[in-house]
N, C-alpha and C positions, 0 to 999 in steps of 0.2 A: 365852194372854194377849192381850187386845185391844191395838191400837196405842196408843190413848189412855191406857190403863192403864200400858203400858210407858213412854211419854213422861213421864207424871205421876210414876211411881216413880223414874225416872232424875233428873228435875229436883228432886224432893223430897230425894233423897239428896245432891245437890250443894248445895241451898239450906240444908239442915240443918247443913252444915259449911262455912259461908260463907268463913271466913278461910282454911281449908285449900284450898278450891276456888279461891279468888282467888289465893293464892300459887302454886298449881300452874299455873293459866292464865297468870299473869304470866311464869313461866319460858318458856312457849311464845311468849307475846307478845313478849318481848325478843328471842327468836331470830328470829321473823318480821320484827320491826321492823328488826333488824340486817341481814337479807338485803335487805329493801326499800330501806333507806337506802344501803347500800354499793353495791348494783347501780344505784340511781338516780344516784349519783355516777359510777360506772363507765360507765354508758350515756350520761350527759351528756357526759363526756369523749370517749367514742366518737364521738358525733354531732358534737361541736365540732371534733374533729381532722379528721374526714372532710369536714365542711363547709368548714373552712379550707383543706384540701388541694385540694378540688375547686372552689373559688371562681373559678379561672381557666378552668373548663371541664374536660371529660373527653376532649378530642380533642387532647391535647398529647403529643408523643413527645420523649424526651430522648436525645440522642446524646452519649456521653462518651468521652474518649480512654482507651485501654487496654481489656483484656478481663477479665471475671471468670471465664471458663472456661479450663480447661487443654486444650491441644491437643498432639498428638504432632508431632514434626518436629525440624528442626535448631535447636539452642539458639542458634546464631549469628543466627537470624532475629529474636531479641528486640531486637538492636541496630538493626534496620531499622524499628522502629515510628516512624511519622511523627506529628508533632504535628497536632492538630486546628486547621485554619486557617480564616480568613475566606472563602477561596476555596471551602472545603468547604461552608460555609453557603450561599454563592451557588449552587453547583452543585445543591444539594438543591431549589432553587426550580423546577428544570426538571420535577420530578414533577408531573403534572396534578392529583393529589389534595392537594397542599400549597398552602396559602393564604398562609403566612408562615413565615419562619425568623428566629432570633435567636441570634447568637453572643454568649456571656456570659463575662465576666471580672469577678471580684469581689475587692475588697480593702478596706483601711482606710487612710485618709490624713488629714493635717491640712489643714483648710480655713480660709481667711482671707477676710473680707469685712466691709465697713462697720465697720472697726476692731474686729472681733470674730474670735475663732478658736475652733475646737473640732475634735475628731476625729469622723469619721463613716464610714459605709459608702459606698464608691464602686462603683457598678455600671457596668461597661462593657457597653453593649448596642447593638443595631442599631436602625435606623429603624423596623422593623416590630415592635419590642417591645410597643407598646400593643395591637396586634392579637393578639399571642400571649397576653399577660397579661390582656387586657380591662381595661386600666388606662390612663386617658387624662389629658392635661393639662387644667386648668381655667383657667389663665392662659397666654397665649402659645401656643406650639406645641412639638411634640416634635422630636427630632433629625432634620435633613433627610437625604435620601438622597444623601449625598456619595460621593466616591471612597472605597472601603472601606480603602485603604491610607494615605490622607492626608486624613482628614476635618477639617473646620474645628473649632477648639477651642470648641465650644458645650457648655453644661451645662443640665440641667433639674433643678430642685430638688424634693425631697420636701416635703410641706406642713409637716412639723415643722422641717426644716432652714430653710425660708423664714422661719418664725416666730422661730427662734432667731437668725438672722443679720439679718433685716430687719424684725422685728416684723410689722406689718400693711402695710408699704409695698410698693409695686409694685417687684419686683426686676428687671423686664425691662430688658435692656441693661446691667445692672451687671456689673462685672468682679470675679471672685473668683479666689483662688489655691487650687489643689488640689495638694498635694505640691510646692509651689513653682512650678507651672506655671499660667499665666493662662488662664481660660476666661470666656466671656461667657454670661450667663444669658439663655435664650430662652424659658423656660417654667417652670411650677409644676404638679406633678402633683396630682390629686385625692387626698383622704384615703382611704386604703385599709385602714389598720390593720396588724395583725401576721399573719404566716403562719408557724405553728409556731415562734413565738418570735422571728422575724425581723421587725423593724419596717420595713415598706416606706416609711413616711413619713419615717423618719430616714435618708435616703439621698440621694445625688446621682447622676444618670444622665448619663454622658458616652459618646462614641463608643467602640466596642470597641477600635479600633486605638490610640486615645489611652490607654486603660486598660492595654493590653498594654505600651506604652512606659513608663507610669507605674510599673507593678509589675514591669517587666523580665521579662515572660512571653513564651515562644515559642509557646505553645499556648493555645487556648481551653479554658476549664474545662468548657464544655458548649455544645452547639447544641440549642436548643429549636425544635421543628418543630410547627406547627399544621396539621392536615389538615382537609379539609372535613367538616362534620357529616354523618353518615350514610355516609361512605366507610369502606371496610374498613381497619382499622388494620394487619391482618396484611399486606395487599397493599402498604400504604405502607411498612411496615418492610422488606419484601422489596425495594422500589424503593430505599430508603435504603441498604441493604446493597450492592445492585448498584452504585450510583454510587460509594460510598466505597471499595469493594473495587477498583474500576477505577482510582481515583485513588491509593490507598495500596498496591496490590499484594497486600494481605492484609487479613483481618478483624482489625484492631488497634484496635477500638472496641467499645463496648457500646451497644445500643439498648434502651431501656426505655419501654414504653408507659404511658400514664396508667392504663389498666385494670390492668396488672400492679402498679403502685405502690399503687393503691387496694385491690386484692385482698390484697396482702401486709399492708398497713396494717390492713385490716378483720380479717384473721385474727388479727393480734397483739392488736388491741383486743377481739376476741371472747374470746380467752383471758384477757385482763385482767379483763373483766367477769365471766366465769365464776369466776375466782380470787377476786375480792372477794366474790362471792356465796357461794362455798364457805367463806370465812372466817366469814361470818354464819351459815352452816349449822352451825358448831360450837356456837353458842348453842342452835340447835334440838335438837341431840343432847343437850346438857346438860338442856334442858327435858324431853326424853323420859325421861331418868333420873329427873327429878322426878315425872313421871306414874307411872312404874313404882313408885317408893317410896310415893307416896300411895295408889295402888290396892292395894298389898300391905298397908298399914296398914288400909285400908278393909275388906279381906277379914277381917283379924284381929279387927276391932271388930264385924263383923256375922256372926260364925259362928252365933250363935243364930238370927238372922233367916234365914240360909241353910238351917239345919236345919228351921225351920218351913216354909219354902217346899217343901223336899224332902218333908217329911212330908205336906203337902197335895197332893202329886202333881205339883208343878212339875218338868218334865223338865230334865235336865242342860243341854240346849241352850239352854233359856230362861234358866237361871242364867248360863250363859256369855254370852249376848247382853246381859243386864242390865249386867254389869260391863264388857263391851266397849263398850256404848253410853255408859256414864259416862266411860270413858277417851276415846272419840272426841269426845263433846260437850265435855269439858274442853279438848281440843286444838283443836277447831274454834272455840270461843269465844275461846280465847287467840290463835288465829291471826287472827281478825277484829279483835280489839283491836290486834294487832301490825301488821296492814295499816293501820289508821287512824293508829297512832303513826308508822309508817314513812313513809307518804305525807305526813302532816302535818309530820313532821320534815324531809322532803325539800323541801317547799314553804317551810317556815320558813327552811331553810338557803339556798335560792335567793333569798329576800327579804332575808335578812341579809347575804349575800355575792353581790351581783348578778353579779360577774365569774366566779363558779364555775358552770360549766354543770351543771345537774341535770335529769335526765329519768327518770321512773319507767317502767321496762319492765314492762308489765302481765303479760307472759308469765312473768317471774321472780316477780312478786308473787303471781300465782295459783298458780304452781308451789310457792312457799313455803307457801301455805295448804294445798295438797294434801299436801305433804310433812309438814306439822304433823299433819294428820289421820292419815296413814300411820304417823307416829311414835307417835301416841296409840294407834292400833290395835295396833301391835307391842308397845308398852310395857304394854298392858292384857291381852295374851294370857296370860302366865304367871299373874298373879293371878286372872284369870277362870277359867282351867283349874283352878287350885287350889280356887277356890270351887265349881266345878261337880262336882269329884271328892270333895267332903267327904261322909263317911258321915252320913245323916240323924240316926241315934241319937246318934253321937258329937257332932254339931253341936248337938243339943238339950240335951245334958248340959253343953255349954261355958258358962262364966260370961261 
């Protein structure tokens, strides 16, 4: 049979049963659309979270008190774990690859100013915090490089806190109370937005030592270290461990690089994207059952036609290919419509909900189309084999 004849015969069979073909293709289309739409949302969240996480750069190293690994040794050594101190942050500046360090303490406190009061996040940070975070003041200046143990009571406001307390007035030089202690405002930070649900604009930034007193803490929550772009993070980590082990007498801290955090986060988000795609794949499986059902009905209705073909000498392989072609074409057409619906739905969702990150991963979209065709092929095998194995005489006698 010529290729043109094969295509015409296949299309004629589908067109002659328009409603049945449309319903079958719709089942596949729904499955592909579900995969595309769900993976678009998953991939959008993936890129959004990674973008938010890496907006401060990828050359930051976090040093936290305590260790996540179990070591052998004397249990009494646990009582010798030293707190992470401001002196530790200063000592790390000696490494040639480090450009800035930032000792961090965070809490929540009541603030009063301009006859207004509210609770907000208070960040105890060092003077090099803007260099580490790439987050700078737009009014005034940031915290000065004072004595680390007794810094002056200065405060820098996040943009949202400034608007809440002072409206659009210039707050520089104003006195505010944080947890009952007086601080003088010397700057306002630029608008930065949220980082993984933490609003950086709804915060006040004060010297770390003052925050440790305010929250009655003996240890830093974290030391953030920024190393030179292009320098080896592994060498920097080795230097950090060497300095802190010399000061603490043991490795009672945990060092985490930005690459490690991003890699772990990326793995988790990849699993999430795959999981939501698999949920949409269930609809594809249901659509495949629909193709199997319709093709079986088609074989039952066309027994006489199959008998005529066989009597005219059409080989079994040709009969097999005709029914497989119909199944594949149904699935392919349904998949194309599903792609259009899924991509269109993702774009409509992004337009209707601008805050929802949506990004269509074309690898998943094309993969869904390929899987739809494979499902159609698999679903058409049994009916096609049954058609090809029909006895010509029995088929011609069938009503």
